[in-house]
N, C-alpha and C positions, 0 to 999 in steps of 0.2 A: 300649774293646773293639776287638780286632783280629780281623776275620773273614778267613779265607783260603778261597777257592773254587778248586778245581782243575777246570777245564773252561770252555768258552766257548760252548756251544750252548744249546738251549731250557731245560734244567734249571738251568744256571748263571745264565742271564738271569732266570729265575723266582726263583732264590735271591737275586740282587741286589735285585730289586723287592720280594721278601718282607721282606728285612732293612730296606730303606728305609721300608717301611710301618710299622715299629715303631721303628727307630732311625735317625733322619735324619743323625746325625753320626758314628757309629762308623766306624773305618777299615776299608776293604775292599780286599783285594789279590786279584786274579784271575790265575791262571796258565793258559796254553794252549800246547800244543806246536805248534799251527798259528799262522802269522804273521798270519792274516787277522782283520779285524773280524768280530764274530759274524754268521754267515750261516745260511741255511736249507738244510740238507743235502738235503731232498727236491727242491730245485730244481736240483741239479747236472746231471741229465739234460737238463733244459730249457735250461740254460746251454750244454751241449755242442752242441745243434743250433740254437742261436740264438733260441729262443723267449723267453728271459729274458736281459737284458743284465746286466753286472756290477753296475750301480748298483741293480738290483732284487733282487739276491741277499741283501742284508743283512737280518738279522732285526730290527735296531733301527737308528735313525738314527746317522750317523757320530759325533755328539757324545754318544752314550749314556753312555759311560764318564765323560766329563767332567761331564755333568749329574748323574749318580748318585754322583759323588765316588769313583769306582773307580780304583785304580791297576791298569791292565791291562797285564800283562807278557806280551805276545803273542810267540809264537815261543820261549817259555821252558818247557822240559820239567821237570816234577817227577819225579825218579827214585825216591824212596823216602820213607817216613814214619818219623819218630821219635816215636811216640805218647807215650811216657813223658816226653820232653822237650818235647812240644808243638811240634814243628818239622817242616817239610817240607824235604827235601834236593833241591836242583836238580841237573840234569845237570852243571852247571858246578862243582859241589861246594859252592856257597853254601848255607847253611842259613837258613831264614826261620821265625821263631817265630810262633805264633798263639795266640789265646785260644779261638776256636771254628773248626772246620773243616767244610767241605762238599765231599764228593766228587761231582762231576758229570762224570765222565770219559767217559760215554757208552758206545758199543760199538766193537768193533774187528772188522775182517774176518777170517773164518775162512780161513786159508791153509794148506791141507794140504801136507805135505812131499813134493811130487811132484818128480821129476827135471826140471830145466830151468826151475824157477821163477825162477831168477836171471837168465835171458836178457833181453836188451834187447827190448822189445816186450811184456813181461808186466806187467800192472798190476791193481790192484783197482779198485773203483768205489764208494767210500764218501765220500771227501773231495774238496774243491774241487781240491786238488793233483792228484788222480787224473785228473780230466777236463781240467785245464789241460795235463797231459802228453799226453793223448790228442789234444786238438784240434790240437796242434802237429805231430803226426806222421800224422794221418789224411789219406788222399787218396781221390779217387773210385775205387771198386772195391776198396778195401782189404779183403782177406779176413780176417775177424775171427771168432774162436771165443770165445763166452761160456760159461763154465762155471757153470752154475746157472740154473734157470728159476723162481727166486723173484721177489719184488717187485723187488729190486735188479737181478737179472740181466735181467729182461724190460724194465725201464726203460732199462738200458744198451743192450739190443738195439734198442729203438725209436729211441733217440737216434742210434745208429750207422747204422741204416738211413736215417734222415733226413739224415745226413751223407754218404750215398752209399756206405756200406760194404756188402759182402756178408757177411751174418751167419749163423753156425751156432750153435745153442744145444745144449749137452750137459747132460743132467739125469739124475741117478741115480734119481729117483722115476719113477712110471709116468705122471705128468701134470705139467703146468705149475702153478705156484702151489699146490703140494700142501698148504701150511700153511693156506691161507685159502679154497680152493675144493674142491668135491667133483668127482667124475669128469665129470658132465654139464656143469657150468659151465666146467670146465677145458678140455673139448673144444671148446666154443664160442670160448673165448679163443685157444686154439692155432690153430684154423681161421682166425680173423681175422688173426693174426700171419703165418701162412703165406701168406695172400693178399697180404701186403706184402713177401714175399720171404724171410722168416725160415725157415730149415730147422732141424728138431729131430731130435736123437738122444736118445730117452728110454730109461730103464732102462739107462743107460750112463754112463761117466764118462771123464775124461782120466787115463790112467795115466802119461803122460810128455809133456812139452813138448819138441819137437825143435828143434834150432838149427843154424845155419851161421855160423861166424865170430862167435860170440857173440850172434847175433840169432835171433829166432823164425823158424822155417821151416815148422813144422807141429805137429800133435799126434797122438799114438797113443792111441786109445781102448781101453777095457778089453776090448772084443771083438776087438782087433787091427786095426781099421780105422785107416788113416792119412789125415789131412786136412791138406792144405797150407794155410798161413795166414801172414799178416803180423803179426797182433796176437792176443794172448790176454788176455781180461778175466776175472779170477777173481771170481765173485760168488756163491759157495756159500752165504754167510750171514754173520750178525753175531753175535758173542758179547759178553757184558758185559766192558767193559774194566776188570777188577777187579785188575789186576796190582799196583797200589800197596797193595791190602789184603792181598795174600798174605804169609804169614810175619809177620803182625801179630796183635794180639789181636782184630781185627774178625772177626765170624762170617760165613762165606761159604757159599753153596750154589752155584747158577750165578752169581748176583750177590751183592752185599753185602746181607745181611738187615737190614731196618729195621722199626721199629714204626709205629704209626699216625701218629706225629709225625715220621716219617722219620729218627728217631735210630737209630744203629747200636747194636751191643752195647757200645760204649765211650761213656761220657757225654761230651757236648760235641762229638761227631763225628756228622755227618749224611751221608746219601747220597741222591741223587735221580736220576731219569731212567733211561737204559738200563743203567746200572751197578748199579742197585738192584733188589731184589725186593720189590715192593709187593703189596697185596692185590687179587686179581682177584675182583670181586663175583659173577661168573658161575660161574667154576670153584670158587669158595669156598676158595681157597688162595692162598698167596703165589707170585707168578710175575713174571717180567720182562715189562713191558708196553712194548715198544719203539716207541711212537708219540709224535709231537711234543706233542700236547695233554696227554697224561698226564705227559710229562717236565716240561713247564712247571708244571703243577699241583703235582707233587711238589716241584719246586724252590722254588716260592713257599711251600709249606707248610714246607719245611725252613728257608727264610729267616726266616719269621715266628717259628718256634720257637727257632732258634739265637740270635735277637735278644732272646729273653725273652718273646715272645708265646705264645699257646696256640691252636693250630689243628690239627685232625686231618685226615688224608687218608682218607676213607671207603673209598677203593678206586676202581678203574676197570675197564675191559675193553678188549680189543684191538679196534680199528676201523681200516679202511683205505678211503679214498676215492681212487680212482686210475682211470686210463684208459690204454689202449694204442691209438694211432692214433684210430680213430673209435668205439671201444667203451669206454664208461665203466662203472664198477662201484663198488659199496660193499659191503663185507662187515664183519661185526661178530660178536664173541662166539663161541659154540660152533656151528660149522657142520657138524661131522662127529660127531654125538652117538652115544654108545654106552650102551645101557641102556634098560630098559623105562620109566624115568621121563620119557622125552622123547617128544614128539609132533612129527612133521615134516609140514609143509604145503608142497606144490609146485605151481608153475605154470610151464609152459615153452612157448615157441614157437620152435623151432629155426630156421625160415625167417627170422624177424625177429631172431634172436639175443636173444630176451627170456627171462629166467630169474629166477624169484623163489622163494626157499626160506626158510621161517620155521620156527625151532625153538622149541618151547614146553616149559616145565617148570613144573608146578604152576600152570598157567594164565597164566604170564608168559613173555614173549619173552626168550629167552636167546641167540639168534643168528639171523642172516639173511644171505642172499646176494641181491643185486639187480644184474642185468646189464642194461645198455642202457636201463633205465627207472628212473632214480634220483631223479627230482624230489621224490618224497614219501618217500624213504627216511629223511630226517631225523626224521620222526615216529616211525619204528620205534626209532631209537636213543634218542629221548626216552622212549618207553614202557619200553625196557630200563633206562635210567638211573633212572627213577622207580619201577621194579619194579611196574608197574601190572598188575592182573589183567585180561586182555583177553578173558576167557571170554564176557562179554555180546556182544561184537562180533567174536569169533574168525572166524566164517564170512566176514567182509568183508575180512579182512586181505590176501587175495590179489587183490582187485580192482585193476585198473590205475589206477583213480581214487581208491584208498583215501585217505581224509583224515579230519579231525576231524568232518566232517558225519555220519560213520557211528558216532560215539560216541553212546551213550545220552545223553539230555539232561542227566541228573544228573551224568554224567561230565564233560561239557563245562563244567559250572558249578563243578566242584571246583577249588580252588586247586592241588591236586596236579598238574593237567594244564597249569597255566599255562606251564611251561617247554616242554612238548611242543608246544603251539600256537605259541609263539614260534619254536620250532625249525622248524616247517613253514613259517611265514611268511618265515623267513630263507632 
């Protein structure tokens, strides 16, 4: 059996390990358009400002491919699929046959067609190559405009500030981190970033990147404002990298649609990670779940099933554990509920930048925001994942010291909560 995996991040590594859990001897060929050993993309901002060294970037040991019996063709791009012939076509023109195929191509940066995007000094902020290019050209005081105030844009801004750059962030929405924070929490985060020198232009965007002699010299905003700068980082967002699936028999929405076994609409072809739309147990629909733990779980499930095993992916939910400078946060699930079926609980202390929001539906936690006090947030994600009815101790959820001691005795004794308690201890 010849398994071909396209991709080399969390979902692809999960797929390799899933295959090997069932089939220790089958041939595995992995293709990646990046030339690097598998690495953790969330670490690229830490690499840029020196918190993480190159040897700490890798997602698996350097002998991973050898130990797993994987032919890793790094720096080799797959340009198209021939599903009828069971072949992948490489950019070089070479065709490689497969018996089973897993697409783990991840996401790609959203790059709007704005004038000046081709100028020297413009980059995205998604891959290791992006930050390698930045670190070579940054200098103290470099004037940098970051387009986008989402997770990627703000991690880029933080890293750039720590490298001594002057940073301006331009965001079309009315607040930072609009996908994962409400207005109150976003205001606290923005205030913290501003204290570290980041300047924001909200409800605005870059209409044109200006240049002189082929290099970036500034940006013109939608409102006509012109800002001089030396670098522009485009971090508007990420979309599923589903290009290979287009114009094939594979069914697409935003990403490649898969069933509970991670199989696509074509038998023998699976998809996992940011390229796929899996089941979101909180929104109760198929959605892209672009976070590393979900990508790995989906990849492992795909690997097990592609090798002849039987394992289902029950679904997951979006969760982000992140921090900017000295302000940590964890958000998960539905944080901006709409509808009468939701109950929202809030506790805030602006002076201490403490914020806790819990969203309930049918007596179960379906989302939360925790700023600056996150030690016990893991227990909330455990309750969400186990779909525990928290009604008996609902009034205790906002306590600063909330923990399993507030559970009714019978709840603590239930095997159902075993994973929750382990999550808190970790």
